[in-house]
PARO-416964 format. One record per residue: residue in one letter; x, y, z of N, C-alpha, C in turn; residue number from 0. Coordinates in steps of 0.1 Angstrom, whole numbers, plus 5000, padded with zeros to 4 digits. Layout:
REM PARO-416964
DOLUM   r    nc1    nc2    nc3   cac1   cac2   cac3    cc1    cc2    cc3     k
DOLUM   A      X      Y      Z      X      Y      Z      X      Y      Z   NUM
...
This chain:
REM PARO-416964
DOLUM   r    nc1    nc2    nc3   cac1   cac2   cac3    cc1    cc2    cc3     k
DOLUM   T   2688   6411   9635   2692   6425   9636   2695   6431   9624     0
DOLUM   D   2704   6423   9615   2706   6428   9602   2695   6432   9594     1
DOLUM   I   2683   6426   9593   2671   6429   9588   2666   6444   9590     2
DOLUM   F   2666   6446   9604   2662   6458   9609   2670   6470   9606     3
DOLUM   A   2684   6466   9606   2694   6476   9605   2695   6480   9590     4
DOLUM   D   2693   6469   9580   2692   6472   9567   2679   6481   9562     5
DOLUM   V   2666   6478   9568   2656   6485   9564   2656   6500   9569     6
DOLUM   F   2660   6501   9583   2661   6513   9588   2672   6522   9586     7
DOLUM   K   2681   6516   9581   2696   6522   9579   2701   6527   9593     8
DOLUM   F   2702   6518   9602   2707   6521   9614   2722   6526   9614     9
DOLUM   T   2726   6535   9623   2739   6539   9623   2745   6528   9632    10
DOLUM   P   2759   6526   9632   2765   6518   9641   2761   6517   9656    11
DOLUM   P   2759   6530   9662   2755   6528   9676   2741   6523   9678    12
DOLUM   Q   2731   6527   9667   2719   6522   9668   2717   6506   9668    13
DOLUM   A   2725   6502   9657   2725   6488   9654   2732   6480   9667    14
DOLUM   Y   2741   6486   9673   2747   6480   9687   2736   6479   9697    15
DOLUM   M   2729   6491   9700   2718   6492   9709   2708   6483   9707    16
DOLUM   F   2703   6481   9694   2691   6472   9692   2696   6458   9692    17
DOLUM   R   2709   6454   9691   2713   6441   9692   2714   6437   9706    18
DOLUM   E   2719   6447   9715   2720   6444   9728   2706   6442   9735    19
DOLUM   A   2696   6450   9730   2684   6449   9735   2677   6435   9731    20
DOLUM   L   2679   6433   9718   2675   6418   9714   2680   6407   9722    21
DOLUM   H   2693   6407   9725   2699   6397   9732   2694   6396   9747    22
DOLUM   S   2691   6408   9752   2686   6408   9766   2672   6403   9767    23
DOLUM   A   2663   6405   9757   2650   6401   9755   2650   6387   9753    24
DOLUM   Y   2659   6379   9745   2660   6365   9744   2663   6360   9759    25
DOLUM   K   2674   6365   9763   2678   6360   9776   2668   6359   9787    26
DOLUM   K   2660   6370   9788   2649   6370   9799   2638   6359   9794    27
DOLUM   S   2635   6358   9780   2624   6348   9776   2630   6335   9780    28
DOLUM   K   2643   6332   9778   2646   6319   9781   2646   6316   9796    29
DOLUM   Q   2649   6326   9804   2649   6323   9819   2634   6322   9823    30
DOLUM   S   2625   6328   9818   2612   6328   9824   2603   6319   9817    31
DOLUM   K   2606   6315   9805   2596   6307   9797   2603   6296   9791    32
DOLUM   G   2617   6294   9792   2625   6284   9786   2622   6284   9770    33
DOLUM   F   2621   6296   9765   2619   6296   9749   2607   6291   9744    34
DOLUM   S   2596   6289   9755   2583   6282   9749   2576   6294   9742    35
DOLUM   E   2580   6308   9743   2575   6319   9736   2587   6328   9732    36
DOLUM   L   2586   6332   9719   2598   6340   9717   2594   6355   9720    37
DOLUM   P   2606   6363   9722   2604   6377   9727   2596   6386   9715    38
DOLUM   T   2589   6394   9720   2581   6402   9710   2588   6416   9709    39
DOLUM   L   2584   6424   9699   2591   6437   9695   2585   6445   9708    40
DOLUM   S   2575   6443   9715   2571   6450   9728   2582   6449   9739    41
DOLUM   S   2587   6436   9740   2598   6433   9750   2611   6440   9746    42
DOLUM   I   2613   6439   9733   2625   6447   9727   2626   6462   9731    43
DOLUM   L   2613   6467   9730   2611   6481   9732   2614   6483   9748    44
DOLUM   Q   2610   6475   9755   2612   6477   9771   2626   6475   9773    45
DOLUM   E   2633   6467   9768   2647   6466   9770   2655   6479   9764    46
DOLUM   I   2651   6483   9754   2657   6497   9748   2655   6507   9759    47
DOLUM   G   2642   6508   9763   2639   6519   9773   2645   6520   9785    48
DOLUM   S   2648   6507   9790   2654   6505   9802   2670   6507   9803    49
DOLUM   M   2675   6508   9791   2691   6509   9790   2694   6523   9796    50
DOLUM   P   2706   6522   9804   2710   6534   9810   2717   6544   9800    51
DOLUM   I   2714   6556   9803   2720   6567   9793   2733   6572   9798    52
DOLUM   R   2743   6572   9792   2755   6576   9796   2759   6589   9791    53
DOLUM   S   2752   6594   9780   2756   6607   9772   2744   6613   9766    54
DOLUM   A   2744   6624   9761   2734   6629   9753   2732   6621   9740    55
DOLUM   Y   2744   6617   9736   2743   6608   9723   2737   6594   9725    56
DOLUM   D   2737   6589   9737   2732   6576   9740   2715   6579   9741    57
DOLUM   N   2711   6590   9746   2697   6595   9746   2691   6596   9733    58
DOLUM   E   2699   6602   9723   2696   6605   9710   2694   6591   9701    59
DOLUM   T   2703   6583   9704   2702   6569   9699   2691   6562   9703    60
DOLUM   K   2689   6562   9715   2677   6555   9722   2663   6559   9716    61
DOLUM   L   2662   6573   9716   2650   6580   9709   2648   6576   9696    62
DOLUM   A   2659   6575   9687   2657   6573   9673   2652   6557   9672    63
DOLUM   L   2656   6549   9680   2652   6534   9681   2637   6534   9684    64
DOLUM   L   2634   6540   9694   2621   6540   9698   2611   6545   9687    65
DOLUM   R   2616   6556   9681   2606   6561   9670   2605   6552   9659    66
DOLUM   R   2614   6543   9656   2612   6535   9645   2605   6522   9650    67
DOLUM   I   2608   6516   9660   2602   6503   9665   2588   6505   9670    68
DOLUM   K   2585   6514   9677   2571   6514   9684   2560   6514   9674    69
DOLUM   P   2560   6520   9662   2550   6521   9654   2547   6505   9648    70
DOLUM   L   2558   6496   9649   2557   6482   9644   2549   6475   9655    71
DOLUM   T   2546   6479   9666   2539   6473   9678   2524   6476   9676    72
DOLUM   E   2519   6485   9668   2506   6490   9669   2499   6487   9655    73
DOLUM   G   2487   6486   9656   2478   6484   9644   2480   6472   9637    74
DOLUM   Q   2479   6472   9623   2481   6461   9616   2495   6455   9615    75
DOLUM   A   2504   6464   9616   2518   6460   9617   2521   6453   9631    76
DOLUM   G   2514   6457   9641   2517   6450   9653   2510   6436   9654    77
DOLUM   M   2498   6434   9645   2494   6421   9645   2500   6412   9637    78
DOLUM   A   2509   6416   9629   2519   6407   9620   2531   6406   9627    79
DOLUM   L   2537   6416   9632   2551   6415   9637   2553   6413   9651    80
DOLUM   N   2543   6418   9661   2546   6420   9675   2538   6408   9681    81
DOLUM   V   2543   6395   9677   2537   6383   9681   2548   6374   9686    82
DOLUM   S   2544   6366   9694   2555   6355   9699   2555   6343   9694    83
DOLUM   S   2542   6339   9687   2540   6325   9681   2547   6325   9666    84
DOLUM   P   2556   6316   9663   2562   6316   9651   2554   6312   9640    85
DOLUM   I   2558   6313   9626   2551   6309   9615   2553   6296   9614    86
DOLUM   D   2541   6289   9611   2543   6273   9607   2548   6272   9592    87
DOLUM   L   2560   6270   9591   2566   6270   9579   2564   6256   9572    88
DOLUM   E   2563   6246   9578   2559   6233   9572   2545   6235   9565    89
DOLUM   F   2536   6242   9571   2523   6243   9564   2525   6254   9551    90
DOLUM   L   2534   6264   9554   2535   6273   9543   2542   6267   9532    91
DOLUM   L   2551   6259   9533   2560   6253   9523   2553   6242   9516    92
DOLUM   R   2542   6236   9522   2534   6224   9516   2523   6228   9508    93
DOLUM   N   2518   6241   9510   2506   6246   9503   2508   6258   9494    94
DOLUM   F   2498   6261   9486   2500   6272   9476   2494   6285   9485    95
DOLUM   I   2503   6293   9489   2501   6303   9498   2502   6318   9490    96
DOLUM   S   2492   6326   9492   2496   6340   9487   2493   6350   9498    97
DOLUM   I   2504   6358   9501   2504   6367   9512   2503   6381   9505    98
DOLUM   E   2492   6388   9510   2489   6401   9506   2494   6412   9515    99
DOLUM   L   2504   6419   9510   2510   6428   9520   2505   6444   9516   100
DOLUM   G   2496   6445   9507   2490   6457   9504   2483   6464   9516   101
DOLUM   H   2479   6458   9526   2472   6463   9537   2481   6471   9546   102
DOLUM   F   2495   6467   9545   2504   6475   9552   2506   6488   9544   103
DOLUM   K   2505   6499   9552   2506   6512   9546   2521   6515   9544   104
DOLUM   E   2529   6512   9555   2543   6518   9554   2553   6508   9545   105
DOLUM   E   2559   6514   9538   2569   6505   9530   2579   6497   9538   106
DOLUM   E   2582   6503   9549   2592   6497   9559   2586   6484   9564   107
DOLUM   V   2573   6484   9568   2568   6471   9574   2566   6461   9563   108
DOLUM   R   2563   6465   9550   2563   6455   9540   2578   6448   9539   109
DOLUM   K   2587   6455   9539   2602   6452   9537   2605   6442   9549   110
DOLUM   I   2601   6447   9561   2606   6439   9573   2599   6424   9574   111
DOLUM   F   2586   6423   9570   2579   6412   9570   2584   6404   9559   112
DOLUM   T   2585   6408   9547   2590   6399   9536   2605   6394   9539   113
DOLUM   S   2613   6403   9545   2627   6399   9548   2627   6389   9557   114
DOLUM   I   2619   6390   9570   2619   6379   9580   2613   6367   9574   115
DOLUM   L   2602   6367   9566   2597   6354   9559   2608   6348   9551   116
DOLUM   L   2615   6356   9542   2626   6350   9535   2637   6343   9544   117
DOLUM   K   2640   6351   9556   2651   6346   9565   2647   6333   9570   118
DOLUM   L   2634   6330   9574   2628   6318   9580   2629   6308   9570   119
DOLUM   I   2624   6310   9557   2627   6300   9546   2641   6297   9545   120
DOLUM   Y   2650   6306   9544   2664   6304   9542   2669   6295   9554   121
DOLUM   D   2666   6297   9565   2671   6290   9577   2666   6275   9577   122
DOLUM   Y   2652   6274   9571   2646   6262   9570   2653   6252   9561   123
DOLUM   W   2656   6257   9549   2664   6248   9538   2678   6247   9541   124
DOLUM   T   2684   6256   9547   2699   6256   9550   2702   6245   9560   125
DOLUM   E   2692   6242   9568   2692   6231   9579   2692   6218   9571   126
DOLUM   R   2685   6217   9561   2680   6203   9554   2690   6203   9542   127
DOLUM   A   2695   6214   9536   2703   6214   9524   2700   6203   9514   128
DOLUM   P   2687   6205   9509   2683   6196   9497   2691   6202   9484   129
DOLUM   S   2694   6191   9476   2701   6194   9462   2690   6197   9450   130
DOLUM   K   2677   6193   9453   2669   6195   9441   2658   6204   9446   131
DOLUM   L   2651   6210   9434   2641   6220   9437   2631   6214   9446   132
DOLUM   Q   2626   6221   9458   2616   6218   9467   2605   6227   9466   133
DOLUM   H   2607   6240   9465   2597   6250   9466   2600   6262   9458   134
DOLUM   V   2589   6270   9453   2591   6281   9445   2585   6293   9452   135
DOLUM   T   2591   6303   9455   2586   6316   9460   2586   6327   9448   136
DOLUM   V   2574   6333   9448   2573   6343   9438   2572   6357   9446   137
DOLUM   I   2581   6367   9442   2582   6381   9449   2579   6390   9440   138
DOLUM   E   2565   6397   9441   2561   6406   9433   2567   6420   9439   139
DOLUM   E   2568   6431   9430   2572   6444   9436   2586   6442   9443   140
DOLUM   S   2594   6435   9436   2607   6431   9443   2616   6442   9445   141
DOLUM   R   2613   6455   9441   2623   6465   9443   2625   6467   9458   142
DOLUM   S   2614   6464   9465   2615   6467   9480   2626   6456   9487   143
DOLUM   I   2629   6445   9480   2636   6433   9487   2650   6434   9481   144
DOLUM   V   2652   6436   9467   2664   6435   9461   2665   6449   9454   145
DOLUM   P   2666   6460   9461   2666   6474   9453   2679   6476   9445   146
DOLUM   A   2679   6484   9435   2689   6487   9429   2701   6495   9436   147
DOLUM   R   2712   6493   9435   2723   6499   9443   2736   6502   9435   148
DOLUM   R   2744   6511   9439   2755   6512   9432   2765   6502   9433   149
DOLUM   L   2776   6500   9425   2784   6489   9425   2793   6488   9438   150
DOLUM   E   2796   6500   9442   2804   6501   9454   2798   6498   9468   151
DOLUM   D   2783   6499   9467   2775   6496   9479   2774   6482   9482   152
DOLUM   P   2773   6479   9494   2771   6463   9498   2756   6460   9495   153
DOLUM   P   2754   6446   9491   2741   6441   9487   2732   6441   9499   154
DOLUM   S   2720   6442   9498   2709   6443   9507   2709   6429   9513   155
DOLUM   I   2702   6428   9525   2700   6414   9531   2692   6406   9522   156
DOLUM   G   2682   6412   9516   2672   6405   9507   2681   6399   9494   157
DOLUM   E   2690   6406   9489   2698   6402   9479   2707   6391   9483   158
DOLUM   R   2713   6392   9494   2723   6382   9499   2715   6368   9500   159
DOLUM   M   2703   6368   9507   2695   6357   9509   2690   6350   9496   160
DOLUM   I   2686   6359   9486   2681   6353   9474   2693   6347   9467   161
DOLUM   S   2704   6352   9466   2715   6347   9460   2719   6333   9466   162
DOLUM   E   2717   6331   9479   2721   6319   9484   2711   6308   9486   163
DOLUM   L   2696   6313   9484   2685   6303   9486   2686   6292   9474   164
DOLUM   R   2690   6298   9461   2690   6289   9451   2697   6275   9453   165
DOLUM   K   2708   6277   9462   2716   6266   9464   2709   6254   9472   166
DOLUM   F   2699   6257   9478   2693   6248   9488   2677   6244   9483   167
DOLUM   G   2675   6243   9471   2663   6239   9467   2651   6247   9467   168
DOLUM   E   2653   6259   9470   2643   6270   9468   2643   6279   9455   169
DOLUM   G   2635   6277   9446   2634   6285   9434   2628   6299   9437   170
DOLUM   L   2631   6308   9430   2627   6322   9431   2623   6329   9418   171
DOLUM   I   2611   6334   9418   2607   6341   9407   2606   6356   9413   172
DOLUM   I   2614   6365   9405   2614   6379   9409   2608   6387   9398   173
DOLUM   I   2598   6396   9402   2590   6403   9393   2591   6417   9397   174
DOLUM   S   2594   6426   9386   2595   6440   9388   2591   6446   9375   175
DOLUM   Q   2584   6458   9375   2580   6466   9365   2590   6472   9356   176
DOLUM   F   2600   6476   9364   2611   6484   9359   2625   6478   9363   177
DOLUM   P   2632   6472   9354   2647   6467   9356   2655   6476   9364   178
DOLUM   T   2654   6489   9362   2663   6499   9368   2660   6500   9383   179
DOLUM   Q   2650   6495   9388   2646   6495   9402   2651   6483   9411   180
DOLUM   I   2656   6473   9405   2662   6461   9413   2677   6460   9409   181
DOLUM   S   2683   6452   9416   2697   6449   9417   2701   6443   9404   182
DOLUM   R   2711   6449   9397   2717   6443   9385   2724   6429   9387   183
DOLUM   E   2728   6429   9400   2734   6414   9400   2723   6403   9401   184
DOLUM   I   2711   6406   9408   2700   6396   9406   2696   6395   9392   185
DOLUM   L   2694   6404   9384   2693   6405   9371   2702   6396   9362   186
DOLUM   K   2714   6398   9365   2726   6392   9357   2727   6376   9361   187
DOLUM   N   2724   6373   9373   2726   6359   9376   2713   6351   9376   188
DOLUM   A   2702   6357   9371   2690   6348   9370   2691   6339   9358   189
DOLUM   A   2686   6327   9360   2688   6317   9350   2678   6317   9338   190
DOLUM   T   2666   6323   9341   2657   6326   9331   2651   6340   9332   191
DOLUM   R   2650   6347   9320   2646   6361   9321   2635   6361   9311   192
DOLUM   I   2623   6367   9317   2612   6370   9307   2607   6383   9308   193
DOLUM   C   2607   6390   9296   2606   6404   9296   2594   6408   9287   194
DOLUM   H   2585   6418   9292   2574   6421   9286   2577   6434   9281   195
DOLUM   E   2567   6443   9276   2569   6456   9271   2577   6466   9282   196
DOLUM   V   2587   6471   9275   2595   6480   9283   2599   6493   9275   197
DOLUM   K   2593   6504   9280   2593   6517   9273   2606   6526   9274   198
DOLUM   T   2611   6526   9287   2620   6536   9289   2635   6531   9282   199
DOLUM   E   2643   6540   9279   2656   6536   9272   2665   6532   9284   200
DOLUM   D   2664   6538   9297   2672   6532   9306   2669   6516   9311   201
DOLUM   D   2657   6512   9310   2654   6499   9313   2658   6490   9301   202
DOLUM   Q   2657   6495   9288   2662   6489   9277   2676   6485   9277   203
DOLUM   A   2684   6497   9281   2699   6495   9281   2702   6483   9291   204
DOLUM   I   2695   6482   9303   2699   6473   9314   2698   6458   9307   205
DOLUM   L   2685   6457   9301   2681   6444   9297   2690   6441   9283   206
DOLUM   K   2693   6449   9276   2702   6447   9265   2715   6441   9270   207
DOLUM   G   2722   6444   9282   2734   6440   9286   2730   6425   9292   208
DOLUM   A   2720   6425   9300   2716   6413   9307   2713   6402   9298   209
DOLUM   M   2706   6406   9288   2701   6394   9279   2709   6392   9265   210
DOLUM   K   2720   6401   9264   2727   6401   9252   2720   6403   9241   211
DOLUM   L   2713   6415   9239   2705   6418   9228   2712   6427   9218   212
DOLUM   T   2707   6427   9206   2712   6438   9197   2706   6451   9199   213
DOLUM   D   2710   6460   9192   2703   6474   9193   2689   6473   9188   214
DOLUM   D   2686   6465   9176   2673   6464   9172   2664   6456   9182   215
DOLUM   Q   2670   6445   9187   2663   6438   9197   2657   6446   9209   216
DOLUM   A   2668   6454   9214   2665   6461   9225   2653   6472   9222   217
DOLUM   S   2654   6479   9211   2645   6489   9207   2630   6483   9204   218
DOLUM   Y   2629   6470   9201   2617   6462   9198   2610   6460   9211   219
DOLUM   L   2617   6460   9224   2610   6458   9236   2599   6468   9237   220
DOLUM   H   2600   6480   9232   2590   6490   9233   2576   6487   9226   221
DOLUM   Y   2578   6478   9217   2566   6475   9209   2559   6462   9211   222
DOLUM   L   2562   6456   9222   2557   6442   9225   2543   6444   9229   223
DOLUM   K   2535   6435   9226   2519   6437   9229   2517   6426   9238   224
DOLUM   P   2505   6427   9244   2500   6418   9257   2501   6403   9251   225
DOLUM   G   2507   6395   9258   2510   6381   9255   2522   6379   9248   226
DOLUM   E   2529   6389   9243   2543   6389   9237   2554   6391   9248   227
DOLUM   A   2564   6384   9245   2575   6385   9256   2589   6382   9248   228
DOLUM   L   2599   6385   9254   2613   6382   9250   2618   6374   9261   229
DOLUM   I   2625   6362   9258   2628   6352   9268   2643   6347   9267   230
DOLUM   N   2650   6346   9278   2663   6340   9278   2661   6326   9286   231
DOLUM   L   2667   6315   9280   2666   6302   9286   2681   6298   9288   232
DOLUM   P   2682   6290   9299   2698   6285   9302   2703   6277   9290   233
DOLUM   L   2696   6269   9284   2701   6261   9273   2702   6267   9259   234
DOLUM   I   2698   6280   9259   2698   6286   9246   2707   6299   9246   235
DOLUM   P   2717   6301   9239   2725   6311   9242   2720   6325   9237   236
DOLUM   Y   2708   6328   9234   2704   6340   9230   2690   6342   9232   237
DOLUM   A   2684   6353   9232   2669   6356   9236   2662   6355   9222   238
DOLUM   F   2650   6350   9225   2639   6348   9214   2626   6354   9218   239
DOLUM   P   2618   6356   9209   2603   6361   9212   2594   6348   9214   240
DOLUM   I   2584   6351   9222   2574   6341   9223   2561   6348   9225   241
DOLUM   Y   2550   6341   9220   2537   6346   9222   2527   6336   9229   242
DOLUM   V   2520   6340   9239   2510   6332   9247   2496   6337   9244   243
DOLUM   E   2488   6327   9241   2475   6330   9239   2469   6333   9252   244
DOLUM   P   2461   6344   9255   2454   6346   9267   2444   6337   9271   245
DOLUM   E   2447   6333   9285   2438   6322   9290   2426   6327   9296   246
DOLUM   R   2413   6320   9292   2402   6325   9295   2400   6322   9311   247
DOLUM   A   2408   6313   9316   2406   6312   9331   2410   6322   9339   248
DOLUM   F   2419   6331   9332   2424   6343   9339   2417   6355   9335   249
DOLUM   S   2413   6357   9323   2408   6369   9317   2394   6371   9321   250
DOLUM   Q   2387   6360   9324   2372   6361   9327   2369   6358   9342   251
DOLUM   L   2378   6356   9350   2376   6354   9364   2375   6367   9369   252
DOLUM   S   2364   6371   9377   2364   6385   9385   2371   6382   9398   253
DOLUM   D   2373   6393   9406   2379   6392   9418   2372   6385   9429   254
DOLUM   D   2358   6386   9426   2350   6377   9437   2350   6362   9435   255
DOLUM   Q   2351   6359   9421   2353   6345   9418   2367   6339   9421   256
DOLUM   L   2377   6348   9420   2390   6343   9423   2392   6340   9440   257
DOLUM   K   2384   6350   9446   2385   6349   9461   2378   6338   9466   258
DOLUM   S   2366   6334   9459   2359   6322   9464   2366   6309   9461   259
DOLUM   E   2374   6308   9450   2381   6297   9447   2393   6294   9456   260
DOLUM   M   2400   6307   9460   2411   6305   9470   2405   6302   9483   261
DOLUM   Q   2394   6306   9488   2388   6301   9500   2384   6287   9500   262
DOLUM   R   2381   6283   9488   2376   6269   9487   2390   6261   9489   263
DOLUM   R   2400   6264   9481   2412   6256   9484   2419   6257   9497   264
DOLUM   F   2417   6269   9504   2423   6270   9517   2415   6265   9528   265
DOLUM   Y   2402   6267   9529   2393   6263   9540   2384   6250   9536   266
DOLUM   G   2386   6246   9524   2378   6234   9521   2363   6236   9518   267
DOLUM   K   2359   6248   9515   2345   6251   9514   2341   6247   9498   268
DOLUM   P   2328   6244   9497   2323   6238   9485   2327   6249   9473   269
DOLUM   Q   2331   6243   9463   2333   6252   9450   2321   6259   9445   270
DOLUM   E   2320   6272   9445   2309   6279   9441   2308   6284   9425   271
DOLUM   I   2320   6281   9420   2320   6287   9405   2327   6275   9397   272
DOLUM   E   2325   6274   9384   2331   6265   9376   2342   6272   9369   273
DOLUM   L   2354   6268   9372   2366   6275   9363   2366   6272   9349   274
DOLUM   L   2368   6282   9343   2368   6280   9328   2381   6273   9324   275
DOLUM   K   2381   6264   9314   2393   6257   9309   2400   6266   9301   276
DOLUM   P   2416   6265   9301   2424   6274   9295   2423   6268   9281   277
DOLUM   Q   2424   6278   9269   2426   6275   9257   2439   6268   9253   278
DOLUM   P   2440   6256   9245   2453   6251   9243   2463   6261   9238   279
DOLUM   R   2475   6259   9240   2486   6267   9235   2499   6260   9233   280
DOLUM   S   2509   6265   9225   2520   6259   9223   2529   6260   9235   281
DOLUM   S   2536   6247   9239   2544   6247   9250   2557   6254   9247   282
DOLUM   L   2564   6259   9257   2577   6265   9257   2587   6254   9252   283
DOLUM   S   2586   6242   9258   2595   6231   9253   2595   6229   9238   284
DOLUM   R   2583   6230   9232   2581   6228   9217   2588   6239   9210   285
DOLUM   L   2586   6252   9215   2594   6264   9210   2609   6261   9210   286
DOLUM   A   2613   6258   9220   2629   6256   9223   2633   6245   9215   287
DOLUM   M   2625   6235   9211   2630   6225   9200   2630   6230   9186   288
DOLUM   S   2620   6239   9184   2620   6245   9171   2632   6253   9169   289
DOLUM   V   2636   6262   9178   2648   6270   9178   2661   6261   9177   290
DOLUM   K   2662   6250   9184   2672   6242   9184   2675   6234   9170   291
DOLUM   L   2663   6230   9165   2663   6225   9152   2668   6234   9140   292
DOLUM   Y   2662   6246   9142   2665   6256   9131   2681   6259   9132   293
DOLUM   Q   2687   6261   9143   2701   6265   9145   2709   6253   9141   294
DOLUM   L   2704   6239   9141   2711   6228   9139   2711   6227   9123   295
DOLUM   L   2702   6231   9118   2702   6231   9102   2710   6243   9096   296
DOLUM   R   2710   6254   9103   2718   6264   9099   2733   6261   9101   297
DOLUM   K   2736   6253   9108   2751   6248   9112   2755   6239   9099   298
DOLUM   H   2746   6232   9097   2749   6222   9084   2741   6225   9071   299
DOLUM   E   2747   6220   9060   2742   6225   9047   2729   6218   9046   300
DOLUM   K   2729   6205   9049   2716   6198   9048   2718   6184   9058   301
DOLUM   L   2705   6181   9062   2704   6170   9071   2692   6161   9068   302
DOLUM   N   2693   6148   9067   2680   6140   9066   2676   6136   9080   303
DOLUM   L   2666   6128   9080   2660   6126   9093   2669   6116   9103   304
DOLUM   N   2675   6107   9097   2685   6099   9105   2696   6106   9111   305
DOLUM   Q   2700   6116   9103   2712   6126   9106   2707   6134   9119   306
DOLUM   L   2695   6140   9117   2690   6149   9127   2687   6141   9141   307
DOLUM   Q   2682   6129   9139   2680   6120   9152   2695   6118   9159   308
DOLUM   E   2702   6115   9151   2716   6112   9156   2723   6125   9161   309
DOLUM   A   2721   6135   9156   2726   6148   9161   2720   6152   9174   310
DOLUM   L   2707   6150   9175   2699   6154   9187   2701   6142   9197   311
DOLUM   G   2706   6131   9196   2707   6121   9205   2694   6116   9211   312
DOLUM   L   2683   6116   9204   2671   6110   9209   2666   6097   9204   313
DOLUM   S   2659   6090   9211   2655   6077   9207   2642   6080   9196   314
DOLUM   T   2640   6068   9190   2632   6069   9178   2618   6075   9182   315
DOLUM   Q   2612   6069   9193   2601   6073   9199   2600   6088   9202   316
DOLUM   A   2611   6093   9209   2611   6107   9213   2613   6116   9200   317
DOLUM   F   2621   6112   9191   2623   6119   9179   2608   6119   9172   318
DOLUM   L   2601   6109   9172   2587   6111   9162   2578   6120   9171   319
DOLUM   Q   2579   6120   9183   2568   6127   9192   2573   6142   9194   320
DOLUM   E   2586   6145   9195   2591   6158   9198   2596   6166   9187   321
DOLUM   V   2602   6159   9178   2609   6165   9167   2600   6167   9154   322
DOLUM   L   2595   6156   9150   2588   6157   9136   2577   6167   9135   323
DOLUM   P   2569   6171   9146   2559   6179   9147   2565   6195   9144   324
DOLUM   C   2576   6197   9152   2583   6210   9150   2588   6212   9136   325
DOLUM   L   2594   6200   9132   2602   6201   9119   2590   6204   9107   326
DOLUM   D   2580   6197   9108   2567   6200   9098   2563   6215   9101   327
DOLUM   E   2562   6219   9111   2558   6233   9113   2568   6244   9107   328
DOLUM   L   2581   6240   9108   2591   6250   9103   2591   6249   9087   329
DOLUM   V   2587   6238   9083   2585   6237   9068   2573   6245   9062   330
DOLUM   V   2564   6243   9070   2549   6251   9066   2553   6266   9068   331
DOLUM   T   2559   6269   9077   2562   6285   9079   2572   6289   9070   332
DOLUM   G   2580   6280   9063   2590   6286   9054   2602   6287   9060   333
DOLUM   K   2605   6285   9071   2618   6287   9080   2628   6274   9074   334
DOLUM   V   2622   6264   9070   2631   6253   9066   2624   6247   9053   335
DOLUM   K   2633   6243   9045   2630   6238   9032   2632   6222   9032   336
DOLUM   K   2623   6215   9025   2624   6201   9024   2626   6196   9010   337
DOLUM   F   2636   6189   9006   2637   6186   8993   2643   6171   8992   338
DOLUM   L   2642   6166   8980   2646   6152   8978   2662   6151   8973   339
DOLUM   G   2669   6144   8981   2684   6142   8977   2686   6132   8966   340
DOLUM   E   2698   6133   8960   2702   6123   8949   2699   6108   8953   341
DOLUM   D   2702   6106   8969   2701   6091   8973   2687   6087   8975   342
DOLUM   G   2676   6097   8971   2662   6093   8973   2657   6096   8987   343
DOLUM   K   2665   6102   8997   2661   6104   9009   2657   6119   9010   344
DOLUM   S   2648   6122   9020   2645   6136   9023   2652   6143   9030   345
DOLUM   Y   2657   6156   9025   2666   6164   9033   2660   6177   9037   346
DOLUM   Y   2666   6182   9046   2661   6195   9054   2673   6204   9053   347
DOLUM   R   2669   6217   9051   2679   6229   9052   2672   6240   9058   348
DOLUM   A   2680   6250   9065   2674   6264   9067   2672   6273   9056   349
DOLUM   T   2664   6281   9057   2663   6289   9045   2669   6303   9050   350
DOLUM   E   2673   6311   9041   2678   6323   9044   2670   6333   9050   351
DOLUM   T   2657   6332   9047   2647   6341   9054   2641   6336   9067   352
DOLUM   G   2646   6328   9072   2640   6321   9086   2643   6333   9096   353
DOLUM   T   2633   6332   9106   2633   6342   9116   2634   6337   9130   354
DOLUM   L   2640   6325   9129   2646   6321   9144   2659   6321   9146   355
DOLUM   D   2665   6331   9139   2679   6333   9141   2681   6340   9154   356
DOLUM   G   2692   6339   9161   2695   6345   9174   2697   6361   9172   357
DOLUM   N   2699   6365   9160   2702   6380   9158   2690   6386   9152   358
DOLUM   A   2678   6380   9149   2668   6387   9145   2655   6379   9150   359
DOLUM   F   2644   6387   9148   2629   6381   9153   2624   6375   9139   360
């Protein structure tokens, strides 16, 4: 009921009449079929149509509901929403599934379908209450699910579910072209934020507050090129830039090749194309280690390798594998200087011209 009321902006009388019709449809379904089949939108329409009219206002409320619900029982919307068989969530959550909603012409249909799907996922995980990450859902064009709102307005049903889902092992990736079009609470509470080119001042202002950017950093968002982004990570208290080499696997695959590969994975058909291997690129964890090293050296006047290992709390093997390559790279790029101390040991210190500072790029 809340999903339909939220999408269609039901008045209180409309929400009440829809709820009563839904309860009546469920009651009749239980009596006749023992819940072997769930009530459909068509059965809810029948219940609304059969409700007695006690006043002209009741008639107006009924007609308003019929005008909104009836189109959902016809055409492609009806094929997706006006069915009694439930979605196989076990299959959905075990596999890589992409759901294309572009075939729905009406924005309301896309909102209702997505909200119902999120509600089913929400109910599934809240019943099991896992503590670790179990599944990840990616929501594109998220403005329809978590739209921007005034601070005094209540959150949408999508925003409430997304805020709660993270507690139950469901990871969420929210994608939007314009930060001004989505809820500021969602943007503020996100653990990781990845920002590509942003041209408008309004969007830059929102990201400046959410990502704790300086004026220069916020204005730089206008000049980000393909493959460049500004990122916030939970363990690093400031935003920093990254660059990702374009992957040939994505840049050279046509739509037909991608469709063929998805069909192979879903239906088990023979693979008809040879996927191109992506070019190697620097990992995000390595970049994070470089930033951590630089900040550690900025904090201290100088450190040798033993002192660095102790400060980072890593084993010798981990230090050799994870830290030394980053340290050598910082020395080569001039962000860190290596010199010989009076005790004969090699020391490192951050240079004044380093570009990994939290206040500069």
